[in-house]
KOLTORZA-411736 format. One line per 8 residues: their letters; for each residue x, y, z of N, C-alpha, C. Coordinates in steps of 0.05 Angstrom, whole numbers, m for minus. Layout:
REM KOLTORZA-411736
a = X:Y:Z:X:Y:Z:X:Y:Z ~ ...
***
This chain:
REM KOLTORZA-411736
mkgivvlp = 4455:3538:2939:4462:3570:2923:4450:3571:2906 ~ 4417:3593:2908:4404:3602:2882:4425:3614:2861 ~ 4415:3606:2842:4423:3612:2808:4408:3626:2788 ~ 4417:3630:2766:4404:3636:2745:4418:3637:2720 ~ 4398:3621:2692:4412:3616:2676:4406:3647:2660 ~ 4429:3655:2645:4417:3690:2625:4428:3676:2591 ~ 4392:3672:2587:4402:3675:2556:4394:3707:2540 ~ 4425:3715:2533:4417:3743:2525:4405:3755:2498
gsensddl = 4386:3765:2499:4366:3781:2482:4378:3794:2460 ~ 4370:3802:2435:4382:3820:2414:4364:3843:2409 ~ 4370:3852:2381:4352:3875:2379:4328:3873:2387 ~ 4320:3845:2377:4281:3842:2374:4279:3819:2402 ~ 4291:3815:2415:4279:3804:2442:4292:3815:2476 ~ 4281:3811:2493:4300:3823:2519:4310:3790:2529 ~ 4333:3800:2539:4346:3772:2558:4319:3755:2570 ~ 4336:3730:2565:4306:3705:2584:4335:3703:2607
ilegelfg = 4318:3706:2628:4334:3705:2652:4305:3679:2666 ~ 4325:3658:2674:4302:3632:2687:4327:3632:2705 ~ 4313:3618:2731:4315:3610:2757:4317:3584:2769 ~ 4342:3582:2787:4336:3555:2793:4362:3556:2815 ~ 4373:3526:2819:4387:3517:2847:4410:3509:2833 ~ 4446:3522:2834:4461:3514:2829:4473:3503:2856 ~ 4478:3467:2840:4493:3444:2855:4519:3433:2831 ~ 4542:3419:2847:4567:3410:2835:4586:3420:2860
alrpgieq = 4608:3429:2842:4626:3438:2851:4629:3471:2854 ~ 4608:3478:2877:4605:3498:2880:4635:3511:2895 ~ 4641:3540:2891:4665:3555:2898:4662:3573:2923 ~ 4676:3576:2943:4665:3598:2960:4653:3623:2956 ~ 4666:3633:2932:4664:3657:2925:4645:3663:2906 ~ 4626:3681:2911:4602:3680:2891:4613:3689:2861 ~ 4641:3708:2854:4649:3703:2825:4662:3686:2816 ~ 4664:3666:2833:4677:3635:2826:4658:3622:2817
nvifgelv = 4628:3620:2809:4615:3603:2803:4600:3616:2783 ~ 4608:3634:2771:4598:3645:2728:4612:3623:2723 ~ 4597:3617:2701:4598:3599:2680:4596:3612:2653 ~ 4611:3610:2636:4602:3624:2605:4606:3598:2584 ~ 4592:3595:2565:4585:3577:2544:4569:3580:2527 ~ 4563:3568:2506:4545:3566:2490:4520:3543:2506 ~ 4494:3559:2498:4480:3553:2510:4468:3524:2488 ~ 4467:3503:2492:4450:3476:2478:4429:3469:2486
fntsmtgy = 4410:3444:2466:4395:3430:2480:4395:3406:2475 ~ 4401:3385:2489:4395:3351:2477:4378:3337:2490 ~ 4360:3326:2462:4344:3312:2474:4341:3286:2479 ~ 4355:3269:2483:4356:3243:2501:4352:3237:2519 ~ 4339:3216:2534:4328:3205:2553:4346:3205:2566 ~ 4367:3184:2561:4383:3182:2577:4411:3189:2567 ~ 4427:3177:2588:4460:3176:2577:4474:3204:2582 ~ 4466:3216:2606:4475:3245:2609:4510:3240:2615
qeiltdps = 4514:3228:2628:4543:3217:2638:4556:3218:2605 ~ 4544:3208:2586:4564:3199:2568:4561:3221:2548 ~ 4541:3245:2554:4544:3267:2536:4559:3288:2559 ~ 4559:3280:2582:4575:3308:2600:4604:3305:2588 ~ 4610:3282:2589:4643:3275:2581:4652:3272:2551 ~ 4638:3274:2543:4640:3279:2508:4655:3301:2496 ~ 4676:3298:2487:4694:3318:2482:4683:3342:2460 ~ 4658:3333:2449:4652:3353:2430:4634:3381:2432
yagqmvcf = 4625:3371:2463:4608:3388:2473:4630:3410:2489 ~ 4650:3407:2480:4677:3430:2498:4664:3456:2492 ~ 4661:3481:2511:4651:3504:2510:4623:3512:2511 ~ 4616:3493:2515:4583:3486:2514:4570:3484:2543 ~ 4550:3500:2548:4532:3484:2573:4501:3476:2557 ~ 4492:3454:2568:4474:3437:2555:4445:3438:2573 ~ 4431:3436:2558:4410:3442:2568:4389:3413:2572 ~ 4383:3393:2592:4377:3377:2576:4343:3374:2576
tashignt = 4328:3359:2550:4300:3372:2554:4291:3343:2572 ~ 4295:3322:2574:4283:3306:2592:4275:3316:2621 ~ 4253:3309:2622:4251:3322:2653:4258:3305:2675 ~ 4276:3287:2679:4290:3289:2701:4314:3265:2695 ~ 4343:3285:2714:4357:3264:2712:4378:3261:2728 ~ 4391:3240:2736:4406:3231:2757:4396:3205:2766 ~ 4378:3203:2754:4362:3171:2764:4385:3143:2763 ~ 4401:3149:2746:4419:3120:2740:4445:3132:2758
gvnsedle = 4453:3153:2765:4472:3168:2778:4497:3162:2761 ~ 4518:3153:2757:4548:3156:2749:4563:3136:2755 ~ 4565:3122:2727:4588:3093:2733:4611:3100:2716 ~ 4641:3082:2721:4656:3084:2707:4660:3070:2680 ~ 4644:3050:2676:4645:3049:2652:4631:3055:2625 ~ 4618:3081:2629:4597:3090:2606:4611:3123:2599 ~ 4633:3127:2613:4646:3152:2609:4659:3145:2580 ~ 4658:3174:2568:4666:3178:2539:4695:3194:2545
sgaihaeg = 4702:3193:2570:4733:3214:2576:4734:3212:2596 ~ 4758:3224:2608:4760:3223:2637:4756:3247:2647 ~ 4747:3269:2628:4737:3300:2646:4706:3301:2633 ~ 4691:3320:2640:4669:3334:2639:4680:3354:2619 ~ 4670:3352:2589:4687:3378:2572:4661:3397:2574 ~ 4634:3390:2570:4612:3409:2576:4609:3432:2602 ~ 4614:3457:2594:4619:3475:2615:4603:3472:2640 ~ 4573:3468:2633:4553:3460:2652:4532:3447:2643
lilsnyvp = 4514:3448:2655:4494:3427:2659:4465:3444:2671 ~ 4443:3442:2649:4422:3449:2661:4401:3427:2663 ~ 4379:3434:2688:4366:3409:2690:4336:3425:2708 ~ 4317:3409:2691:4280:3413:2708:4287:3396:2725 ~ 4292:3374:2729:4298:3364:2763:4310:3338:2765 ~ 4327:3354:2784:4350:3334:2790:4344:3306:2808 ~ 4353:3291:2811:4343:3263:2821:4370:3259:2837 ~ 4370:3265:2862:4400:3261:2886:4400:3226:2887
kpssyrae = 4376:3210:2884:4388:3184:2900:4379:3171:2863 ~ 4405:3158:2861:4401:3136:2839:4383:3112:2841 ~ 4376:3099:2825:4360:3074:2831:4375:3059:2812 ~ 4388:3056:2801:4407:3039:2781:4423:3019:2795 ~ 4433:2993:2792:4457:2980:2806:4475:2978:2796 ~ 4481:2993:2776:4500:3004:2761:4519:3030:2772 ~ 4502:3034:2783:4502:3067:2795:4537:3064:2814 ~ 4551:3085:2816:4572:3083:2837:4572:3111:2846
etledflk = 4563:3128:2841:4565:3156:2853:4545:3164:2842 ~ 4532:3194:2857:4511:3210:2848:4521:3236:2828 ~ 4498:3238:2816:4510:3258:2786:4531:3283:2805 ~ 4514:3287:2821:4531:3315:2839:4559:3310:2855 ~ 4551:3286:2855:4587:3273:2876:4607:3275:2856 ~ 4592:3263:2821:4609:3269:2801:4621:3299:2787 ~ 4599:3311:2785:4611:3344:2784:4634:3347:2803 ~ 4624:3340:2827:4647:3360:2848:4661:3342:2848
rkgrigih = 4680:3317:2838:4697:3308:2834:4707:3321:2804 ~ 4692:3325:2784:4704:3329:2758:4714:3367:2756 ~ 4696:3380:2779:4696:3413:2781:4674:3422:2765 ~ 4659:3413:2753:4639:3425:2740:4611:3431:2754 ~ 4590:3453:2752:4575:3454:2762:4550:3461:2749 ~ 4527:3459:2757:4497:3452:2750:4482:3473:2757 ~ 4467:3465:2745:4429:3483:2754:4407:3462:2746 ~ 4391:3462:2771:4364:3448:2767:4347:3467:2781
gvdtrrlt = 4326:3460:2778:4304:3469:2780:4289:3487:2757 ~ 4303:3482:2740:4302:3512:2710:4279:3507:2698 ~ 4260:3514:2690:4239:3517:2663:4250:3512:2645 ~ 4266:3482:2632:4277:3481:2613:4267:3473:2587 ~ 4240:3474:2593:4215:3471:2570:4217:3504:2555 ~ 4222:3521:2565:4221:3546:2555:4249:3555:2552 ~ 4271:3550:2557:4293:3558:2546:4298:3544:2527 ~ 4293:3510:2518:4289:3496:2488:4281:3519:2467
lalrdrgv = 4251:3527:2475:4244:3530:2461:4257:3553:2452 ~ 4259:3572:2463:4279:3597:2462:4303:3594:2439 ~ 4318:3574:2444:4334:3562:2436:4332:3554:2406 ~ 4309:3541:2407:4295:3537:2381:4295:3553:2362 ~ 4285:3580:2373:4276:3597:2355:4302:3621:2355 ~ 4314:3624:2372:4341:3649:2370:4361:3633:2353 ~ 4364:3606:2359:4394:3587:2350:4404:3589:2376 ~ 4421:3575:2367:4453:3572:2389:4457:3591:2396
tpglmipe = 4460:3602:2427:4468:3633:2431:4482:3627:2458 ~ 4507:3640:2457:4528:3640:2488:4506:3657:2503 ~ 4514:3642:2529:4499:3652:2553:4524:3641:2579 ~ 4502:3648:2600:4516:3652:2629:4498:3635:2649 ~ 4506:3619:2667:4495:3609:2688:4518:3628:2704 ~ 4502:3635:2729:4510:3649:2752:4497:3654:2778 ~ 4500:3662:2793:4490:3659:2827:4475:3679:2822 ~ 4455:3676:2837:4419:3699:2836:4440:3725:2851
amrdripe = 4453:3727:2866:4457:3756:2880:4482:3763:2861 ~ 4487:3763:2830:4506:3771:2822:4483:3784:2789 ~ 4455:3784:2795:4435:3791:2773:4440:3821:2765 ~ 4462:3832:2787:4451:3861:2783:4481:3869:2759 ~ 4496:3848:2761:4524:3855:2741:4515:3835:2716 ~ 4493:3828:2704:4488:3819:2683:4498:3834:2665 ~ 4494:3856:2659:4515:3878:2637:4537:3872:2632 ~ 4556:3874:2645:4579:3871:2640:4586:3841:2644
lknelqak = 4576:3827:2649:4588:3793:2650:4576:3789:2621 ~ 4551:3793:2602:4542:3808:2573:4569:3810:2556 ~ 4582:3834:2568:4605:3849:2549:4619:3829:2552 ~ 4634:3815:2579:4653:3793:2579:4645:3775:2552 ~ 4625:3760:2563:4613:3732:2545:4620:3742:2518 ~ 4605:3759:2504:4613:3776:2475:4633:3780:2468 ~ 4656:3788:2483:4693:3785:2483:4700:3757:2474 ~ 4684:3727:2483:4697:3702:2481:4698:3698:2453
kygsfdwi = 4673:3700:2433:4677:3690:2398:4679:3667:2400 ~ 4659:3645:2415:4658:3619:2405:4656:3616:2378 ~ 4650:3613:2361:4647:3619:2332:4671:3615:2323 ~ 4692:3636:2325:4714:3634:2322:4743:3616:2332 ~ 4739:3605:2353:4752:3597:2365:4764:3562:2362 ~ 4788:3555:2355:4785:3524:2352:4789:3514:2378 ~ 4770:3489:2375:4756:3484:2398:4779:3454:2400 ~ 4784:3445:2377:4789:3412:2366:4813:3416:2389
ktvstlkp = 4836:3434:2387:4863:3432:2391:4862:3431:2430 ~ 4825:3444:2443:4836:3438:2464:4827:3415:2477 ~ 4819:3392:2458:4808:3368:2467:4826:3340:2451 ~ 4844:3350:2438:4864:3327:2427:4885:3320:2434 ~ 4889:3292:2441:4915:3289:2454:4937:3299:2446 ~ 4962:3300:2467:4982:3322:2452:5010:3292:2440 ~ 5002:3274:2441:5013:3253:2435:5005:3235:2431 ~ 5018:3218:2409:4999:3185:2402:4993:3171:2426
ylhpaiqd = 4979:3155:2428:4978:3130:2447:4965:3105:2442 ~ 4970:3084:2433:4951:3060:2440:4930:3044:2447 ~ 4908:3041:2427:4886:3026:2446:4891:2989:2428 ~ 4898:2981:2439:4901:2954:2427:4863:2940:2428 ~ 4873:2921:2402:4851:2899:2399:4840:2885:2427 ~ 4810:2888:2421:4805:2864:2442:4817:2840:2439 ~ 4825:2825:2461:4843:2800:2452:4820:2775:2446 ~ 4793:2779:2461:4774:2753:2450:4764:2764:2429
agksrfkv = 4768:2790:2407:4754:2800:2376:4753:2775:2367 ~ 4761:2754:2366:4760:2725:2345:4761:2739:2317 ~ 4773:2760:2309:4765:2769:2286:4800:2776:2281 ~ 4811:2783:2252:4824:2792:2236:4845:2816:2248 ~ 4867:2816:2264:4875:2844:2264:4879:2869:2246 ~ 4884:2886:2248:4873:2905:2237:4895:2936:2250 ~ 4917:2947:2234:4915:2965:2245:4909:2998:2232 ~ 4899:3009:2248:4880:3036:2244:4903:3064:2256
vafdfgik = 4897:3080:2242:4903:3104:2258:4889:3124:2261 ~ 4867:3132:2282:4851:3145:2293:4856:3176:2301 ~ 4852:3197:2283:4860:3223:2282:4842:3228:2311 ~ 4854:3238:2333:4832:3250:2350:4826:3282:2349 ~ 4801:3288:2336:4797:3307:2338:4778:3319:2361 ~ 4782:3297:2381:4761:3294:2401:4740:3266:2407 ~ 4767:3258:2409:4746:3218:2401:4735:3211:2423 ~ 4709:3212:2427:4693:3197:2448:4712:3165:2447
gqllrdla = 4704:3147:2473:4719:3121:2483:4695:3104:2474 ~ 4678:3103:2467:4663:3081:2454:4664:3076:2420 ~ 4678:3094:2409:4682:3097:2388:4709:3079:2387 ~ 4724:3085:2401:4749:3067:2409:4745:3037:2412 ~ 4730:3039:2425:4712:3010:2445:4711:2992:2417 ~ 4690:2996:2400:4676:2992:2386:4695:2980:2355 ~ 4714:2995:2348:4734:2994:2331:4748:2962:2344 ~ 4754:2972:2366:4770:2955:2376:4755:2921:2383
srgcdltv = 4735:2925:2392:4717:2897:2390:4728:2882:2360 ~ 4717:2899:2344:4728:2885:2311:4750:2877:2302 ~ 4776:2886:2328:4800:2869:2326:4820:2888:2308 ~ 4818:2918:2318:4829:2936:2303:4854:2949:2329 ~ 4867:2950:2320:4898:2952:2340:4900:2979:2328 ~ 4893:3003:2347:4888:3033:2339:4914:3052:2357 ~ 4922:3067:2335:4940:3087:2345:4926:3112:2338 ~ 4921:3128:2374:4909:3152:2367:4921:3174:2372
vpadfpae = 4920:3183:2346:4944:3219:2341:4934:3245:2340 ~ 4948:3250:2347:4938:3287:2351:4923:3291:2329 ~ 4904:3317:2325:4884:3326:2305:4909:3336:2283 ~ 4930:3345:2290:4953:3359:2270:4966:3340:2259 ~ 4971:3318:2267:4987:3290:2259:4999:3297:2231 ~ 5021:3294:2219:5027:3303:2193:5019:3279:2175 ~ 5009:3277:2151:4997:3258:2143:5030:3235:2135 ~ 5051:3249:2126:5069:3231:2117:5082:3217:2144
evekmkpd = 5079:3226:2162:5079:3208:2190:5061:3178:2193 ~ 5038:3186:2179:5020:3172:2176:5023:3149:2163 ~ 5029:3160:2135:5041:3132:2115:5058:3119:2131 ~ 5087:3130:2143:5104:3116:2154:5093:3099:2167 ~ 5073:3092:2181:5065:3076:2202:5049:3050:2180 ~ 5052:3056:2150:5028:3040:2146:5003:3029:2153 ~ 4981:3039:2158:4962:3036:2167:4941:3015:2149 ~ 4927:2999:2156:4910:2986:2136:4881:3000:2126
gvflsngp = 4883:3027:2156:4861:3038:2155:4864:3063:2169 ~ 4849:3090:2155:4849:3113:2183:4823:3122:2190 ~ 4820:3121:2214:4792:3137:2222:4795:3156:2230 ~ 4771:3178:2228:4766:3203:2236:4744:3207:2245 ~ 4752:3218:2265:4731:3225:2297:4718:3243:2306 ~ 4700:3233:2321:4683:3266:2323:4695:3284:2346 ~ 4692:3316:2341:4709:3341:2358:4686:3358:2361 ~ 4693:3377:2370:4684:3400:2373:4690:3432:2361
gdpalaty = 4667:3449:2350:4669:3466:2340:4671:3478:2306 ~ 4678:3492:2298:4678:3500:2261:4698:3477:2252 ~ 4687:3461:2242:4713:3445:2225:4728:3456:2202 ~ 4711:3483:2184:4728:3511:2172:4758:3509:2193 ~ 4754:3515:2214:4775:3526:2227:4806:3506:2232 ~ 4800:3472:2225:4814:3453:2230:4832:3452:2200 ~ 4845:3481:2189:4856:3474:2158:4877:3454:2167 ~ 4889:3452:2185:4913:3427:2190:4907:3394:2184
aiknvkal = 4877:3392:2193:4863:3373:2193:4852:3352:2161 ~ 4840:3393:2158:4837:3384:2122:4850:3375:2103 ~ 4878:3389:2100:4906:3385:2090:4920:3349:2095 ~ 4917:3347:2111:4924:3328:2120:4906:3294:2112 ~ 4877:3299:2114:4856:3291:2101:4868:3280:2070 ~ 4864:3308:2059:4873:3303:2024:4899:3291:2017 ~ 4921:3293:2030:4944:3280:2024:4939:3248:2026 ~ 4917:3238:2047:4915:3215:2043:4894:3194:2035
lgkmpifg = 4886:3218:2024:4856:3207:2000:4866:3190:1982 ~ 4853:3164:1980:4862:3137:1957:4892:3124:1968 ~ 4896:3119:1989:4921:3114:1993:4907:3094:2017 ~ 4898:3100:2024:4889:3067:2051:4853:3073:2050 ~ 4833:3060:2069:4805:3070:2072:4806:3082:2087 ~ 4780:3099:2088:4781:3119:2113:4755:3127:2112 ~ 4753:3122:2140:4720:3126:2158:4722:3153:2176 ~ 4696:3169:2167:4689:3189:2181:4672:3193:2202
vcmghqil = 4671:3204:2225:4644:3204:2239:4645:3229:2254 ~ 4618:3251:2240:4617:3280:2259:4623:3294:2246 ~ 4653:3307:2266:4669:3317:2260:4686:3309:2242 ~ 4691:3300:2236:4715:3267:2210:4693:3277:2189 ~ 4668:3262:2188:4641:3266:2166:4649:3305:2152 ~ 4651:3316:2163:4660:3344:2158:4683:3350:2142 ~ 4705:3346:2163:4736:3349:2150:4731:3329:2137 ~ 4718:3307:2109:4724:3291:2092:4706:3304:2075
slamggkt = 4686:3320:2080:4669:3338:2060:4694:3353:2050 ~ 4696:3372:2069:4727:3390:2066:4743:3384:2051 ~ 4761:3368:2054:4776:3360:2043:4768:3356:2015 ~ 4752:3343:2003:4738:3337:1987:4737:3357:1967 ~ 4733:3381:1982:4726:3410:1957:4699:3417:1975 ~ 4684:3409:1990:4657:3414:2000:4659:3432:2015 ~ 4636:3439:2022:4632:3462:2049:4612:3466:2067 ~ 4612:3476:2090:4599:3473:2117:4587:3495:2123
yklkfghr = 4570:3494:2144:4546:3518:2147:4547:3516:2172 ~ 4529:3529:2187:4527:3525:2222:4491:3530:2228 ~ 4483:3507:2238:4452:3501:2244:4442:3518:2256 ~ 4418:3526:2260:4415:3544:2268:4405:3538:2301 ~ 4397:3516:2315:4406:3503:2337:4414:3472:2338 ~ 4419:3460:2317:4439:3436:2310:4420:3411:2320 ~ 4439:3384:2320:4416:3367:2327:4436:3346:2347 ~ 4426:3350:2361:4439:3336:2389:4413:3316:2406
ggnqpvkn = 4420:3298:2407:4397:3272:2421:4405:3254:2404 ~ 4386:3232:2416:4386:3190:2403:4366:3194:2389 ~ 4351:3211:2383:4329:3200:2367:4325:3216:2342 ~ 4345:3223:2323:4339:3239:2298:4346:3212:2276 ~ 4322:3215:2261:4309:3191:2239:4329:3212:2220 ~ 4352:3180:2204:4365:3187:2186:4357:3165:2162 ~ 4353:3172:2150:4343:3151:2116:4379:3137:2103 ~ 4372:3127:2101:4406:3101:2086:4391:3106:2053
ldsgavei = 4395:3118:2040:4398:3125:2006:4401:3098:1997 ~ 4417:3088:1999:4421:3055:1993:4398:3045:1987 ~ 4391:3031:2016:4371:3010:2025:4347:3021:2031 ~ 4348:3049:2038:4312:3060:2045:4308:3054:2059 ~ 4322:3041:2092:4314:3042:2111:4320:3065:2123 ~ 4309:3072:2147:4315:3096:2167:4320:3087:2187 ~ 4341:3102:2198:4355:3096:2225:4348:3113:2250 ~ 4344:3103:2264:4343:3124:2288:4370:3119:2305
sshnhgya = 4373:3144:2307:4404:3151:2309:4407:3176:2332 ~ 4437:3168:2339:4449:3198:2356:4466:3212:2351 ~ 4456:3238:2353:4469:3262:2341:4485:3275:2370 ~ 4509:3298:2356:4509:3320:2365:4524:3332:2347 ~ 4523:3352:2330:4530:3370:2313:4520:3395:2315 ~ 4533:3413:2314:4515:3439:2307:4525:3461:2277 ~ 4539:3434:2262:4552:3440:2231:4552:3427:2213 ~ 4538:3432:2193:4531:3401:2178:4549:3407:2144
vdpeslpd = 4547:3394:2123:4561:3386:2104:4540:3399:2076 ~ 4544:3415:2062:4525:3426:2043:4531:3420:2027 ~ 4510:3390:2010:4518:3364:1990:4517:3386:1970 ~ 4498:3405:1953:4506:3420:1934:4536:3430:1933 ~ 4556:3426:1948:4577:3433:1945:4602:3418:1938 ~ 4590:3396:1940:4610:3375:1935:4612:3363:1906 ~ 4637:3351:1898:4639:3354:1875:4623:3318:1867 ~ 4623:3320:1832:4609:3293:1826:4611:3274:1839
tvqlthvn = 4645:3269:1848:4661:3244:1856:4648:3233:1881 ~ 4630:3240:1899:4628:3238:1922:4593:3238:1920 ~ 4587:3211:1931:4551:3211:1936:4541:3212:1964 ~ 4523:3224:1957:4507:3229:1984:4495:3202:1983 ~ 4496:3202:2023:4490:3168:2020:4470:3167:2046 ~ 4461:3189:2061:4442:3189:2078:4432:3216:2085 ~ 4407:3216:2090:4397:3241:2094:4382:3244:2121 ~ 4378:3264:2136:4357:3279:2161:4336:3272:2153
lndgcceg = 4316:3269:2162:4284:3262:2147:4274:3288:2163 ~ 4284:3303:2193:4277:3324:2199:4278:3349:2176 ~ 4306:3354:2169:4312:3378:2159:4322:3371:2130 ~ 4323:3345:2127:4343:3345:2100:4364:3342:2097 ~ 4379:3353:2119:4415:3360:2116:4430:3339:2117 ~ 4449:3333:2106:4470:3318:2097:4474:3305:2114 ~ 4475:3275:2113:4487:3262:2136:4503:3240:2141 ~ 4516:3232:2113:4540:3215:2104:4539:3211:2073
iavptlra = 4571:3218:2071:4566:3210:2037:4589:3184:2035 ~ 4595:3180:2009:4614:3160:2002:4630:3168:1977 ~ 4660:3171:1975:4677:3167:1951:4685:3143:1941 ~ 4677:3121:1934:4681:3099:1918:4704:3091:1914 ~ 4717:3114:1886:4741:3120:1876:4771:3121:1898 ~ 4761:3128:1926:4784:3138:1939:4783:3124:1960 ~ 4766:3102:1968:4748:3087:1989:4753:3098:2015 ~ 4736:3118:2019:4723:3137:2029:4700:3138:2043
fsvqyhpe = 4683:3142:2060:4661:3135:2072:4662:3157:2101 ~ 4630:3168:2099:4635:3185:2130:4602:3183:2137 ~ 4594:3187:2162:4569:3200:2169:4573:3217:2194 ~ 4551:3242:2194:4544:3261:2215:4535:3254:2240 ~ 4526:3225:2239:4522:3219:2268:4542:3193:2281 ~ 4522:3189:2304:4549:3165:2313:4526:3141:2321 ~ 4550:3126:2304:4548:3099:2300:4553:3082:2327 ~ 4566:3097:2341:4572:3077:2371:4551:3087:2389
sspgphds = 4532:3096:2378:4509:3097:2394:4508:3104:2425 ~ 4526:3116:2431:4532:3123:2462:4520:3154:2469 ~ 4500:3163:2482:4480:3144:2478:4460:3148:2460 ~ 4445:3124:2458:4430:3125:2435:4422:3095:2428 ~ 4404:3081:2404:4402:3063:2394:4425:3050:2378 ~ 4420:3031:2372:4436:3013:2350:4433:3010:2326 ~ 4427:3025:2314:4413:3007:2284:4438:3019:2263 ~ 4460:3034:2280:4479:3034:2262:4513:3034:2261
gylfdrfi = 4507:3001:2271:4540:2991:2285:4548:2979:2260 ~ 4523:2978:2238:4538:2961:2205:4557:2979:2191 ~ 4565:3008:2206:4583:3033:2193:4610:3015:2201 ~ 4625:3009:2226:4637:2997:2229:4649:2971:2216 ~ 4630:2945:2213:4631:2932:2185:4642:2940:2170 ~ 4622:2964:2153:4630:2969:2135:4663:2971:2131 ~ 4670:2994:2149:4698:2994:2142:4716:2975:2155 ~ 4708:2948:2171:4729:2936:2170:4725:2913:2139
gmmerr = 4707:2914:2129:4706:2903:2098:4730:2913:2083 ~ 4730:2951:2081:4743:2962:2065:4772:2950:2061 ~ 4779:2952:2093:4809:2942:2097:4814:2914:2098 ~ 4784:2899:2096:4803:2863:2088:4791:2863:2056 ~ 4782:2887:2046:4791:2885:2013:4814:2892:2002 ~ 4823:2900:2021:4847:2918:2013:4882:2900:2012
***
């Protein structure tokens, strides 16, 4: 089915309309194939199945800048969750026949099974350049036959108000569950409570491989209930949307600070910063990709890291008790903080590196070390 991607214009620009071919879980009626979402781009060369199943992409359509997607198919081991959380995907060239020995199904079969639609044959370079200039913008993916209905669909899109919606509540677990340590981890066991703001599977696996017995709790799980569990540490996960809307999470982290070691990643970094009295702001087009250079201010080393965030922490808003530990070398934004007096630290990027390079795995070991010293 022929389709189009629509990036709505503004007072100074016209609508950008790009043609392609819809594929995946197409429905019988054309009106059932209309997709709304924030348009974002990801610069990773690999790892599309990890990206699609990352809960942090809830409410977004992902434009992949890599020229070919589908080469490695999809397998059950590299999923970050049991669902595709991205609203849709936008590709330049789709490869329908995987060439990886690990492939269990094609990308299109995966989309069909999970009920999601994509579009390929799109000029993704043009779309990415437009998003870089205009910033993240709500957009449309629709059948070509509905082109004449773009004005009314734009009105419907505008009414969705993506920036004022708490996406965390749509992806967080509804009740606590256990994720036990890997039996042959060969290290001391630790009881860790992990707040699920949209947690990725690889984060759980990395902590479990280091001997952590994890209890994953809902995003709004009360701090007093966490204390009753007497954990050795608390982990704050990644997640979608504006961190300032998660007032319940900020309140709970405030109540737990200083009582046990705390480690935050991505959304967890932003929540920790807000709990310390800092402020966050929305980036123009965000950081999404597996090739972001981050400088460790303690060692001076530069890590090539994996990112997926549309918001950032304003370091000038943080109190003197908070140390800036990492900065992004592309735009200078805050990528990590530490609060030594309260045994808490966090990073904006993804040390689980799924997908991405493995330069930042030491951060999990730092958390383990803090719990050992405790």
